[in-house]
Backbone as CSV, one residue per row, in Angstrom:
resi,resn,N_x,N_y,N_z,CA_x,CA_y,CA_z,C_x,C_y,C_z
1,MET,-22.247,16.415,-1.657,-21.180,16.385,-2.210,-20.983,16.946,-3.859
2,ASN,-19.998,17.683,-3.985,-19.496,17.674,-5.395,-18.623,16.496,-5.566
3,TYR,-19.578,15.693,-6.270,-18.639,14.419,-6.749,-17.598,14.488,-8.145
4,LYS,-17.226,15.883,-8.746,-16.374,16.281,-9.267,-14.729,15.999,-8.734
5,ASN,-14.802,16.100,-7.487,-13.650,16.184,-6.578,-13.775,14.630,-5.907
6,ILE,-14.138,13.727,-6.315,-14.271,12.657,-5.873,-12.791,11.731,-6.401
7,PHE,-11.637,12.302,-7.055,-10.626,11.722,-7.112,-9.161,12.824,-6.990
8,ASP,-9.744,13.566,-6.174,-8.631,15.004,-5.617,-7.989,14.327,-4.809
9,LEU,-7.057,14.438,-4.855,-5.856,14.000,-4.212,-5.002,15.392,-3.571
10,VAL,-5.906,16.809,-3.554,-4.938,18.542,-3.010,-4.836,17.455,-1.176
11,GLY,-3.251,18.084,-0.734,-3.114,17.574,0.390,-2.909,16.278,0.724
12,GLU,-3.030,15.721,0.062,-2.740,14.254,0.352,-1.168,13.547,0.845
13,GLY,-0.546,13.413,1.601,0.738,12.916,1.641,1.347,11.218,1.209
14,ILE,2.138,11.317,0.352,1.648,10.326,-0.287,3.233,9.605,-0.398
15,ILE,3.474,8.177,-0.220,4.639,7.555,-0.216,4.633,6.670,-1.087
16,VAL,5.519,6.415,-2.471,5.592,5.545,-3.297,6.983,4.952,-3.023
17,THR,7.273,3.687,-2.614,8.077,3.101,-2.023,8.636,2.452,-3.708
18,GLY,9.735,2.404,-3.786,10.198,1.679,-5.634,9.985,2.831,-6.681
19,GLY,9.421,3.712,-6.322,8.689,5.411,-6.803,9.599,5.823,-8.681
20,ALA,10.706,4.933,-8.292,12.120,6.000,-9.574,11.794,4.811,-10.552
21,GLY,11.393,3.578,-10.415,11.284,2.686,-11.328,10.311,3.015,-12.296
22,TYR,10.125,1.683,-12.958,9.445,1.837,-14.408,8.197,2.146,-14.081
23,LEU,7.611,1.691,-13.642,6.472,1.907,-13.248,5.998,2.861,-12.279
24,GLY,6.868,2.631,-10.772,6.425,3.800,-9.931,6.774,4.997,-10.235
25,SER,7.684,5.053,-10.523,7.574,6.457,-11.108,6.304,7.394,-12.593
26,LYS,5.602,6.025,-12.870,4.545,6.480,-13.321,3.640,7.249,-12.747
27,ILE,3.063,6.101,-11.693,2.210,6.376,-10.541,2.316,7.283,-10.076
28,ALA,3.629,8.176,-9.097,4.341,9.187,-8.565,4.043,10.556,-9.653
29,GLU,3.989,10.007,-10.868,3.530,11.620,-11.780,2.148,11.677,-11.462
30,GLY,1.694,10.682,-11.754,-0.210,11.039,-12.191,-0.475,11.195,-10.168
31,LEU,-0.115,10.689,-9.703,-0.345,10.984,-8.318,-0.216,12.826,-7.817
32,LEU,1.115,13.535,-8.689,1.436,14.511,-8.540,0.188,15.480,-9.482
33,ASP,-0.187,15.268,-10.393,-0.583,15.683,-11.434,-2.265,15.538,-10.545
34,PHE,-2.811,14.688,-9.644,-4.075,15.154,-8.721,-3.567,16.080,-7.740
35,GLY,-2.819,16.612,-7.594,-2.663,17.247,-6.558,-1.745,16.806,-4.772
36,ALA,-1.562,15.882,-5.223,-0.518,14.975,-3.939,0.343,15.777,-3.585
37,GLN,1.318,15.777,-1.918,2.297,15.518,-2.002,2.649,14.379,-1.950
38,VAL,4.160,13.535,-2.809,4.524,12.527,-3.054,5.659,12.690,-2.519
39,THR,6.648,11.120,-1.996,7.717,11.269,-1.393,8.002,10.045,-2.113
40,ILE,9.106,9.923,-2.916,9.788,8.590,-3.630,10.850,8.090,-2.674
41,VAL,10.546,6.837,-2.258,11.679,6.079,-1.817,12.515,5.115,-2.433
42,ASP,13.549,5.303,-2.778,14.458,4.289,-3.609,15.436,3.923,-3.444
43,THR,16.419,3.086,-3.839,18.052,3.116,-3.998,18.674,3.690,-4.645
44,PHE,18.108,4.663,-5.691,19.071,5.149,-6.210,19.735,6.152,-5.866
45,ASP,21.156,6.801,-6.222,21.782,7.969,-4.844,20.794,9.378,-5.193
46,VAL,20.516,9.084,-6.507,19.072,10.599,-6.746,18.372,10.663,-7.508
47,MET,16.966,11.087,-7.989,16.164,10.160,-8.446,16.826,10.778,-10.107
48,PRO,16.676,9.446,-10.535,17.308,9.640,-11.901,16.359,10.523,-12.749
49,SER,17.486,11.550,-13.720,16.578,12.390,-14.441,16.059,11.497,-15.810
50,GLY,14.674,12.661,-16.059,13.270,12.420,-16.953,12.450,11.378,-16.502
51,ARG,12.966,10.593,-15.415,11.814,9.580,-14.843,10.192,10.450,-15.050
52,ILE,10.287,11.418,-14.468,9.030,12.097,-13.670,9.503,13.991,-14.599
53,PRO,8.540,14.115,-15.650,8.528,15.609,-15.752,8.481,16.777,-14.849
54,ASP,7.859,16.508,-14.270,7.755,17.704,-13.183,8.731,17.388,-12.191
55,GLU,9.709,16.810,-12.662,10.648,16.165,-11.064,11.594,17.045,-9.867
56,LYS,10.905,18.642,-10.326,11.339,19.826,-9.582,10.744,20.259,-9.282
57,SER,9.138,19.716,-8.991,8.293,20.323,-8.170,8.344,20.468,-6.691
58,ALA,7.405,21.271,-5.830,7.393,21.491,-4.233,7.064,20.706,-3.645
59,ASN,5.980,19.777,-4.738,5.341,18.727,-3.694,6.055,17.382,-4.115
60,LEU,7.200,17.622,-4.607,7.783,16.083,-5.084,9.027,15.954,-4.293
61,LEU,9.634,14.876,-3.333,10.250,14.857,-2.257,11.242,13.161,-2.640
62,TYR,12.421,12.876,-3.172,12.704,12.146,-3.570,14.183,11.590,-2.084
63,ILE,14.384,10.220,-1.640,14.445,9.854,-0.840,15.622,9.054,-1.020
64,LYS,16.708,8.242,-0.939,17.085,7.237,-0.795,17.324,6.712,0.260
65,GLY,16.403,5.241,-0.095,16.510,4.544,1.358,16.795,2.749,1.237
66,ASP,16.970,2.333,2.301,17.165,0.714,2.037,16.278,0.265,3.301
67,LEU,15.144,-0.203,2.096,13.669,-0.700,2.632,13.967,-2.320,2.695
68,SER,15.291,-2.643,2.904,15.659,-3.674,3.046,15.911,-4.133,4.504
69,LYS,15.439,-3.021,5.520,16.249,-2.869,7.021,15.449,-2.130,7.759
70,THR,14.885,-2.751,8.455,13.896,-1.829,9.136,14.272,-0.385,9.541
71,GLU,15.782,-0.143,10.190,15.640,0.926,10.458,15.857,2.364,8.997
72,GLY,16.272,1.338,8.444,16.115,2.141,6.554,14.522,2.972,6.669
73,VAL,13.967,2.073,6.739,11.987,2.333,6.413,11.915,2.950,7.283
74,LYS,12.540,3.137,8.582,11.801,4.312,9.460,12.552,5.440,9.439
75,GLN,13.657,5.360,8.818,14.278,7.020,8.739,13.435,7.530,7.639
76,ALA,13.283,6.862,6.588,12.512,7.469,5.185,11.270,7.991,5.983
77,TYR,10.497,7.097,6.756,9.165,7.580,6.948,9.578,8.797,7.762
78,ALA,10.135,9.267,8.413,9.875,9.976,9.338,10.192,11.105,8.800
79,VAL,11.163,11.249,7.748,11.910,12.375,6.774,10.194,12.567,6.153
80,ALA,10.213,11.751,5.729,8.437,12.017,4.445,7.747,12.650,5.518
81,GLU,7.194,12.352,6.942,6.050,12.842,7.599,7.087,14.274,7.551
82,LYS,7.825,14.763,8.069,8.163,15.829,8.323,8.015,16.767,7.590
83,ASN,8.496,16.644,5.883,8.289,16.885,5.144,6.980,17.294,4.684
84,MET,5.846,16.012,4.390,4.971,16.051,4.347,3.092,16.942,5.447
85,GLY,4.791,16.253,6.577,3.217,17.328,7.530,2.294,16.061,7.901
86,LYS,2.294,14.841,6.971,1.347,13.921,7.604,1.425,12.673,6.703
87,ILE,1.118,11.495,6.426,1.266,10.115,5.299,-0.070,9.611,5.470
88,ASP,-0.320,9.931,4.813,-1.843,9.370,4.650,-1.931,8.330,3.844
89,VAL,-1.086,8.094,2.810,-1.203,6.882,1.277,0.101,5.936,1.599
90,LEU,0.250,4.440,1.418,1.120,3.759,1.054,1.602,3.328,-0.102
91,PHE,2.458,3.569,-0.856,2.269,2.377,-2.412,3.380,1.604,-2.128
92,ASN,2.813,0.586,-2.474,4.053,-0.378,-2.189,5.148,-1.143,-3.168
93,CYS,5.582,-0.293,-4.024,6.055,-1.021,-4.915,7.113,-1.287,-5.049
94,ALA,7.529,-0.796,-4.098,9.473,-1.777,-4.406,9.338,-3.151,-4.516
95,ALA,10.082,-3.989,-4.976,10.212,-5.433,-5.013,11.438,-5.660,-5.685
96,TYR,12.024,-6.928,-5.539,12.837,-7.273,-6.144,13.721,-9.091,-5.670
97,THR,13.798,-9.773,-6.907,14.013,-10.699,-7.035,15.711,-11.298,-6.656
98,GLY,16.634,-10.739,-7.093,17.920,-10.515,-7.505,18.414,-12.065,-8.099
99,TYR,17.411,-12.638,-9.175,17.894,-13.949,-9.891,18.115,-13.372,-11.044
100,ALA,18.824,-14.266,-11.647,19.238,-13.650,-12.972,19.280,-15.307,-14.336
101,GLY,18.727,-16.429,-13.417,18.824,-17.423,-14.008,18.046,-17.731,-14.210
102,THR,17.546,-19.018,-14.478,16.139,-19.628,-15.726,15.577,-19.558,-14.609
103,GLY,15.306,-19.656,-13.668,14.188,-19.278,-13.332,13.122,-20.774,-13.143
104,ASP,14.090,-21.493,-13.385,13.478,-22.907,-13.270,13.158,-23.611,-11.764
105,ALA,12.099,-23.946,-11.450,12.100,-24.517,-9.500,13.230,-25.720,-9.472
106,ASP,13.179,-26.037,-10.349,13.851,-27.173,-9.867,15.724,-27.275,-9.407
107,ALA,15.864,-25.661,-10.542,17.457,-25.162,-9.992,17.861,-24.038,-9.054
108,MET,16.992,-23.450,-8.771,17.203,-21.983,-7.600,17.628,-22.646,-6.381
109,PRO,18.746,-22.349,-6.138,19.300,-22.817,-5.092,18.825,-21.749,-3.539
110,ASP,18.954,-22.546,-2.570,18.030,-21.901,-1.532,18.154,-20.706,-0.698
111,ASP,19.197,-19.886,-0.761,20.053,-18.411,-0.606,18.826,-17.876,-1.921
112,ILE,18.917,-17.638,-3.006,18.113,-16.900,-3.887,17.125,-17.549,-3.734
113,TRP,16.387,-18.355,-3.469,15.036,-18.493,-3.208,14.480,-17.500,-1.908
114,SER,14.692,-17.578,-0.770,14.956,-16.854,0.211,15.046,-15.733,0.073
115,LYS,15.967,-15.001,-0.870,16.501,-13.601,-1.819,15.036,-12.734,-1.834
116,GLY,14.586,-13.408,-2.993,13.412,-13.409,-3.665,12.273,-13.380,-3.096
117,ILE,11.990,-13.912,-1.768,10.803,-13.921,-1.058,10.770,-12.854,-0.351
118,GLU,11.759,-12.927,0.516,11.937,-11.304,0.966,12.337,-10.129,0.159
119,GLY,12.177,-10.124,-1.237,12.131,-8.702,-1.531,10.735,-8.422,-2.908
120,THR,9.966,-9.804,-2.242,8.329,-9.271,-2.567,7.619,-9.042,-1.119
121,LEU,7.642,-10.380,-0.362,6.734,-10.356,0.571,7.102,-9.567,1.936
122,GLY,8.543,-10.211,2.017,9.730,-8.853,3.314,9.589,-8.275,2.958
123,MET,9.492,-7.160,2.200,9.964,-5.687,1.638,8.302,-5.211,2.302
124,THR,7.660,-5.755,1.112,6.076,-5.245,1.154,6.010,-5.503,3.064
125,PHE,5.969,-6.452,3.474,5.517,-6.667,5.458,6.401,-5.488,6.126
126,ARG,7.676,-5.168,5.931,8.093,-4.414,6.659,7.924,-3.159,6.592
127,CYS,7.105,-2.923,5.184,6.894,-1.187,4.920,5.457,-1.261,5.368
128,THR,5.290,-2.009,5.542,3.398,-2.051,5.872,3.764,-1.736,7.521
129,ARG,4.577,-2.428,7.485,4.198,-2.661,9.157,4.521,-0.958,9.992
130,GLU,5.841,-0.737,9.346,6.576,0.113,10.160,5.822,1.336,10.031
131,ILE,4.315,1.759,8.694,3.772,3.035,8.292,1.989,2.729,8.925
132,VAL,2.374,1.711,10.075,0.946,1.561,10.475,0.626,2.403,11.710
133,PRO,2.051,3.126,12.233,1.761,3.665,13.964,1.588,4.729,13.518
134,PHE,2.196,5.433,12.064,1.888,7.156,11.554,0.100,7.349,11.198
135,MET,0.174,5.888,10.793,-1.369,5.857,10.160,-2.250,5.977,11.334
136,LYS,-2.196,5.455,12.547,-2.750,5.139,13.567,-3.055,6.543,14.164
137,LYS,-1.964,7.062,14.452,-2.283,8.392,15.189,-3.062,9.529,14.280
138,ASN,-3.101,9.587,12.574,-4.358,9.873,12.371,-5.328,9.525,12.229
139,LYS,-5.281,8.382,12.684,-6.684,7.868,12.506,-7.521,7.194,11.538
140,SER,-6.776,7.416,10.482,-6.702,6.864,9.390,-5.580,6.664,8.260
141,GLY,-5.571,5.758,6.940,-5.089,5.997,6.182,-5.054,4.772,5.215
142,ASN,-4.513,4.543,4.344,-4.442,3.908,3.176,-3.274,3.209,2.731
143,ILE,-3.304,1.641,2.566,-2.324,1.068,1.893,-2.711,0.301,0.671
144,ILE,-1.616,0.299,-0.268,-1.436,-0.025,-1.641,-1.004,-1.100,-2.212
145,ASN,-0.859,-1.865,-2.044,0.315,-2.738,-2.169,0.047,-3.382,-3.852
146,PHE,1.367,-3.937,-3.897,1.564,-4.238,-5.575,1.386,-5.694,-5.785
147,GLY,0.795,-6.744,-6.502,0.235,-7.774,-6.682,1.043,-7.943,-7.906
148,SER,0.637,-8.735,-8.925,1.494,-9.908,-10.236,0.130,-10.773,-10.781
149,LEU,-0.097,-10.305,-12.149,-0.644,-11.577,-12.321,-0.580,-13.383,-11.927
150,TYR,0.887,-12.754,-11.364,1.322,-14.624,-11.466,1.235,-14.846,-9.649
151,ALA,0.550,-13.787,-9.079,0.279,-14.376,-7.767,-1.561,-14.731,-8.117
152,LEU,-2.154,-14.994,-8.967,-3.289,-15.314,-9.546,-2.909,-16.551,-10.538
153,ILE,-2.331,-16.980,-10.987,-2.008,-17.973,-12.402,-0.866,-18.095,-12.209
154,GLY,-0.937,-19.369,-13.051,0.960,-19.646,-13.390,1.483,-19.172,-14.381
155,PRO,2.601,-18.929,-14.597,3.168,-18.543,-15.696,3.046,-19.628,-16.823
156,ASP,2.927,-19.128,-18.249,2.513,-20.048,-19.593,3.788,-19.830,-20.408
157,PHE,4.359,-21.055,-19.906,5.676,-20.802,-19.939,6.178,-21.488,-21.833
158,ARG,5.148,-21.435,-22.300,5.238,-21.608,-23.655,5.233,-20.291,-24.790
159,THR,4.622,-18.803,-23.742,5.296,-17.858,-24.189,6.770,-17.800,-24.074
160,TYR,7.512,-18.059,-23.370,8.730,-17.621,-22.222,9.523,-17.844,-23.889
161,PRO,10.127,-17.922,-24.584,11.846,-17.874,-25.196,12.757,-18.429,-24.487
162,GLU,13.763,-19.324,-25.237,14.973,-19.207,-24.375,15.997,-17.771,-23.295
163,GLY,16.095,-18.163,-22.675,16.420,-16.776,-21.862,15.617,-15.758,-21.161
164,PHE,14.335,-16.100,-21.376,13.377,-15.265,-20.657,12.770,-15.946,-19.377
165,ASN,12.136,-16.164,-18.178,11.674,-17.145,-17.483,10.899,-16.063,-16.212
166,SER,10.031,-16.712,-15.645,9.436,-15.965,-14.786,10.282,-16.679,-12.834
167,PRO,10.729,-16.552,-12.196,11.630,-17.307,-11.381,10.058,-17.882,-10.233
168,PRO,10.178,-18.787,-9.390,9.282,-19.143,-9.160,9.279,-18.353,-7.529
169,ASN,10.125,-18.187,-6.861,9.722,-17.155,-6.024,9.537,-15.470,-5.843
170,TYR,8.998,-15.628,-7.201,8.432,-14.381,-7.803,7.276,-13.976,-7.653
171,GLY,6.273,-14.717,-8.210,5.034,-15.683,-7.964,4.078,-15.765,-6.614
172,ALA,5.423,-17.065,-5.597,4.724,-17.226,-4.385,5.135,-15.771,-3.775
173,GLY,5.741,-15.144,-3.611,6.093,-13.657,-3.404,4.797,-13.077,-3.041
174,LYS,4.703,-12.491,-4.638,3.545,-11.888,-4.823,2.342,-12.470,-4.523
175,ALA,1.825,-13.916,-4.549,0.710,-14.064,-4.316,0.527,-14.010,-2.605
176,ALA,1.456,-14.346,-1.801,1.268,-13.976,-0.425,0.817,-13.001,-0.013
177,ILE,2.023,-11.593,-1.191,1.507,-10.073,-0.355,-0.199,-9.716,-0.476
178,LEU,-1.017,-10.356,-1.717,-2.390,-10.464,-1.916,-3.206,-11.476,-0.119
179,GLN,-2.419,-11.549,0.464,-3.338,-12.514,1.547,-2.735,-11.871,2.688
180,LEU,-1.311,-11.105,2.680,-1.206,-10.447,3.424,-2.231,-9.408,3.522
181,THR,-2.321,-8.623,2.311,-3.327,-7.676,2.036,-4.616,-7.842,2.794
182,ARG,-5.241,-8.867,2.724,-6.643,-9.480,3.368,-6.352,-8.773,4.828
183,HIS,-5.138,-9.732,4.860,-5.186,-9.958,6.808,-5.048,-8.978,7.209
184,CYS,-3.737,-8.056,6.803,-3.796,-6.556,7.236,-5.869,-5.341,6.674
185,ALA,-5.697,-5.610,5.882,-7.298,-5.064,5.918,-8.112,-5.720,7.007
186,SER,-8.582,-6.374,7.877,-9.075,-7.009,8.254,-8.824,-6.311,9.958
187,GLN,-7.273,-6.386,10.420,-6.876,-6.447,11.131,-6.913,-4.409,11.082
188,PHE,-6.380,-4.011,10.642,-6.135,-2.424,10.714,-7.749,-1.445,10.520
189,ALA,-8.346,-2.565,10.060,-10.017,-1.744,9.703,-9.964,-0.466,10.795
190,LYS,-10.149,-1.438,11.948,-10.563,-0.735,12.967,-10.174,0.859,13.511
191,TYR,-9.421,1.207,13.343,-8.213,2.389,13.113,-8.705,3.478,11.778
192,GLY,-9.466,2.630,10.660,-9.615,3.577,9.391,-8.523,3.183,8.669
193,ILE,-8.128,2.692,8.708,-6.592,2.273,7.410,-7.366,1.093,6.603
194,ARG,-6.909,1.682,5.639,-7.870,0.606,4.559,-6.491,0.102,3.425
195,VAL,-6.478,-1.533,3.239,-5.654,-2.071,2.643,-5.847,-2.617,1.394
196,ASN,-5.536,-2.224,0.072,-5.926,-2.994,-1.176,-5.012,-3.134,-1.869
197,ALA,-4.784,-4.305,-3.009,-3.913,-4.304,-3.892,-3.975,-4.003,-5.314
198,LEU,-3.348,-3.825,-6.019,-3.244,-3.571,-7.326,-2.202,-4.474,-8.354
199,VAL,-2.840,-5.198,-9.073,-2.451,-6.387,-9.856,-2.355,-6.001,-11.127
200,PRO,-0.835,-5.321,-11.642,-0.857,-5.643,-12.900,0.058,-7.065,-13.660
201,GLY,-0.725,-6.405,-14.488,-0.608,-7.800,-15.668,0.645,-7.858,-15.831
202,SER,1.227,-7.908,-17.698,2.174,-8.149,-18.348,2.500,-6.558,-18.554
203,PHE,3.932,-5.954,-17.883,3.690,-4.869,-17.985,5.551,-4.632,-18.522
204,PRO,5.953,-4.952,-19.043,7.420,-5.896,-19.527,8.284,-4.522,-18.970
205,HIS,9.682,-4.694,-18.490,10.119,-3.127,-18.760,10.860,-3.060,-20.467
206,PRO,11.095,-1.530,-20.698,11.273,-1.092,-22.679,12.630,-2.395,-22.756
207,GLU,14.020,-2.732,-21.864,14.754,-3.390,-22.462,14.212,-4.791,-22.972
208,THR,13.357,-5.297,-22.231,12.650,-6.795,-22.549,11.687,-6.652,-23.611
209,GLN,11.193,-5.197,-23.938,10.302,-4.945,-25.327,10.607,-4.954,-26.121
210,GLU,12.654,-5.222,-26.376,12.877,-5.666,-27.472,13.218,-6.788,-28.104
211,HIS,12.290,-7.869,-27.318,12.299,-8.927,-27.688,11.198,-8.880,-28.619
212,VAL,11.018,-9.154,-29.677,9.663,-8.957,-30.480,8.893,-9.950,-30.478
213,GLN,9.349,-11.383,-30.494,8.855,-12.722,-30.384,7.851,-12.794,-28.939
214,PHE,9.086,-12.487,-27.812,8.172,-12.351,-26.495,6.903,-11.343,-26.335
215,MET,7.476,-9.888,-27.089,6.333,-9.126,-27.270,5.288,-9.437,-27.647
216,LYS,5.016,-10.390,-28.693,3.740,-10.436,-29.907,2.976,-11.528,-28.488
217,ASN,4.825,-12.956,-27.863,3.822,-13.769,-27.409,3.060,-13.338,-25.828
218,LEU,3.067,-12.286,-25.440,2.544,-11.503,-23.933,1.131,-10.690,-24.221
219,SER,1.370,-10.545,-25.595,0.170,-9.665,-26.418,-0.823,-10.714,-26.471
220,ASP,-0.682,-11.236,-27.135,-1.805,-12.795,-27.162,-2.250,-13.409,-26.381
221,ARG,-1.417,-13.347,-25.507,-2.427,-13.711,-23.691,-3.415,-13.357,-23.446
222,THR,-3.139,-11.943,-24.019,-4.313,-11.231,-23.651,-5.767,-10.379,-24.298
223,MET,-6.333,-10.382,-23.736,-7.773,-10.047,-24.564,-8.075,-9.053,-25.986
224,LEU,-7.147,-7.622,-25.202,-6.789,-6.976,-25.360,-6.198,-6.869,-26.775
225,GLY,-4.995,-7.802,-26.765,-3.956,-8.247,-27.748,-2.730,-6.642,-27.735
226,ARG,-2.664,-6.460,-26.285,-1.176,-5.623,-26.293,-0.704,-5.575,-24.875
227,ILE,-0.024,-5.577,-24.813,1.088,-5.826,-23.111,0.579,-4.359,-22.627
228,GLY,0.785,-4.475,-21.381,0.354,-2.718,-20.558,1.450,-1.733,-20.471
229,GLN,0.653,-0.479,-20.438,1.947,0.711,-20.499,1.610,1.163,-19.371
230,PRO,3.214,1.980,-18.981,3.093,2.351,-17.307,1.073,3.174,-17.488
231,GLU,1.120,4.003,-18.397,0.046,4.756,-18.140,-1.443,3.999,-17.782
232,ASP,-1.312,3.151,-18.589,-2.443,2.072,-17.577,-2.479,1.487,-16.626
233,LEU,-1.554,2.430,-15.452,-1.907,2.014,-13.870,-2.900,3.098,-13.416
234,LEU,-2.351,4.136,-13.974,-2.743,5.514,-13.484,-4.234,5.308,-13.066
235,GLY,-5.063,4.815,-13.622,-6.970,5.434,-13.110,-6.617,4.580,-12.053
236,ALA,-6.736,2.997,-12.031,-6.348,2.225,-10.478,-6.035,3.036,-9.919
237,ALA,-4.588,3.199,-9.765,-3.867,3.814,-8.415,-4.825,5.261,-8.547
238,ILE,-4.668,6.010,-9.372,-5.749,7.804,-8.509,-6.648,7.039,-7.811
239,PHE,-7.443,5.882,-8.291,-8.596,5.398,-7.764,-8.572,4.899,-6.421
240,LEU,-7.813,4.417,-5.941,-6.927,3.508,-4.908,-6.538,4.208,-4.577
241,ALA,-6.115,5.042,-4.385,-5.696,6.465,-3.291,-6.521,7.607,-3.097
242,SER,-7.461,7.429,-3.607,-8.873,8.676,-3.645,-9.850,8.153,-2.229
243,ASP,-10.217,9.146,-2.226,-11.907,9.020,-1.899,-12.998,7.477,-2.709
244,ALA,-12.393,7.847,-3.872,-13.690,7.325,-5.029,-13.717,5.685,-4.698
245,SER,-12.204,5.113,-4.008,-12.623,3.994,-3.721,-12.752,3.684,-1.922
246,ALA,-13.560,5.265,-1.224,-13.459,4.784,0.721,-14.012,3.707,0.796
247,TYR,-15.214,3.026,0.256,-16.040,1.879,1.005,-15.146,0.444,0.368
248,MET,-13.891,0.231,0.084,-13.080,-0.735,-0.213,-11.869,-0.902,0.378
249,THR,-11.757,-1.897,0.569,-10.565,-2.746,1.496,-10.510,-4.234,1.567
250,GLY,-9.805,-4.761,1.145,-8.864,-5.965,1.475,-9.223,-7.025,-0.095
251,THR,-9.347,-5.957,-0.926,-9.498,-6.714,-2.072,-8.363,-6.301,-2.939
252,ASN,-8.420,-6.563,-4.433,-7.792,-6.507,-5.408,-8.554,-5.726,-6.891
253,VAL,-7.382,-5.327,-6.825,-7.784,-4.375,-8.471,-6.074,-5.231,-9.902
254,ILE,-7.350,-5.541,-10.438,-6.692,-6.036,-11.784,-6.928,-5.397,-12.818
255,VAL,-5.189,-5.153,-12.965,-5.056,-4.406,-14.580,-4.402,-5.126,-15.620
256,ASP,-5.150,-6.119,-16.243,-4.263,-7.052,-17.116,-4.772,-7.584,-18.288
257,GLY,-5.610,-6.292,-19.435,-5.652,-6.368,-20.299,-6.808,-7.710,-20.653
258,GLY,-6.880,-8.312,-19.614,-7.807,-9.806,-19.418,-7.467,-10.930,-19.503
259,THR,-6.064,-10.982,-19.257,-5.587,-11.806,-19.163,-5.900,-13.115,-18.187
260,THR,-6.026,-12.562,-17.263,-7.398,-13.639,-16.280,-8.529,-13.905,-16.427
261,ALA,-8.770,-13.088,-17.449,-10.331,-13.771,-17.594,-10.601,-14.508,-18.375
262,TRP,-9.820,-15.479,-18.713,-9.698,-16.345,-19.629,-9.013,-17.817,-19.209
C-alpha cells in the first residue's frame, strides 16, 4: 500500500451541514483541496460569496435546506446523492441555540432551553438518522459529529465579560452529542459505518474577536496561549474523513490548544 495517499479523498462524496458558516466553510474548503466532492447544506438562499475560494468548483454543490425538519433533510440528501453519485461522509457541523440572553441557567425559559437542545442534539440526531439508509446501501460510511469543549468541561465564567456568556443548553446539547456518537458507533459498526466526533475548543466568530479582553481571557485558558483559527481544524477533519482513521470509531478528537488538558 502507498501510505502517501492515506489522506486522499478523491472520489469521496461528502456532505457538510452548516458548511457556509465560519468553521464549516473552512472544512469544506479543505475537503475540496483533498479531492472530495462536497455538498454544503445550509440556510442561506445562496452560498455567501467569498466563504470558499474555489466556490465555482465542479466538485462543490450548495443546497439551501431546512435541517430542522425531517423532510428537509431527506430532500437535501436525495439531491446530494444524485449529484455526487454516492454519500460516503457526513460532517454534522450545523447547530443553533436561538438564545441572545445572558445564558444564565436560572433565567432561561423552557421554550428557549428546548430550542437550543433541538438545535444541537436534535439536529445532529435527525441528520444522522436520515443518512444511515444511504450508507447502509453502500455498506460503508463515515459520520463526523461536532462537539465542543463545553461538552467536556464547564465554562469558566471568570473569562466572560458582561454581555458574553455560554448558554447552558449549548453545552448540554453538545455533551449529549458525544454520547450519541458512541451509541451510533456501536449500533452501526456492523454496516461498516464509523461515527466519531470532532471537538473544537475556543474558535470565536470574527465579530466576537473584536472584544480584546475576552480574546485575551480565552487565550490565557489554553496551553498554547491563543484562540483557535478555522484552519486549525483542518488536519483533524481530513484525518477523520479519510482512511487514515479507518480503525477509529466512537471516539472524540479534541482540538482545543490544550484547554481541557489542565
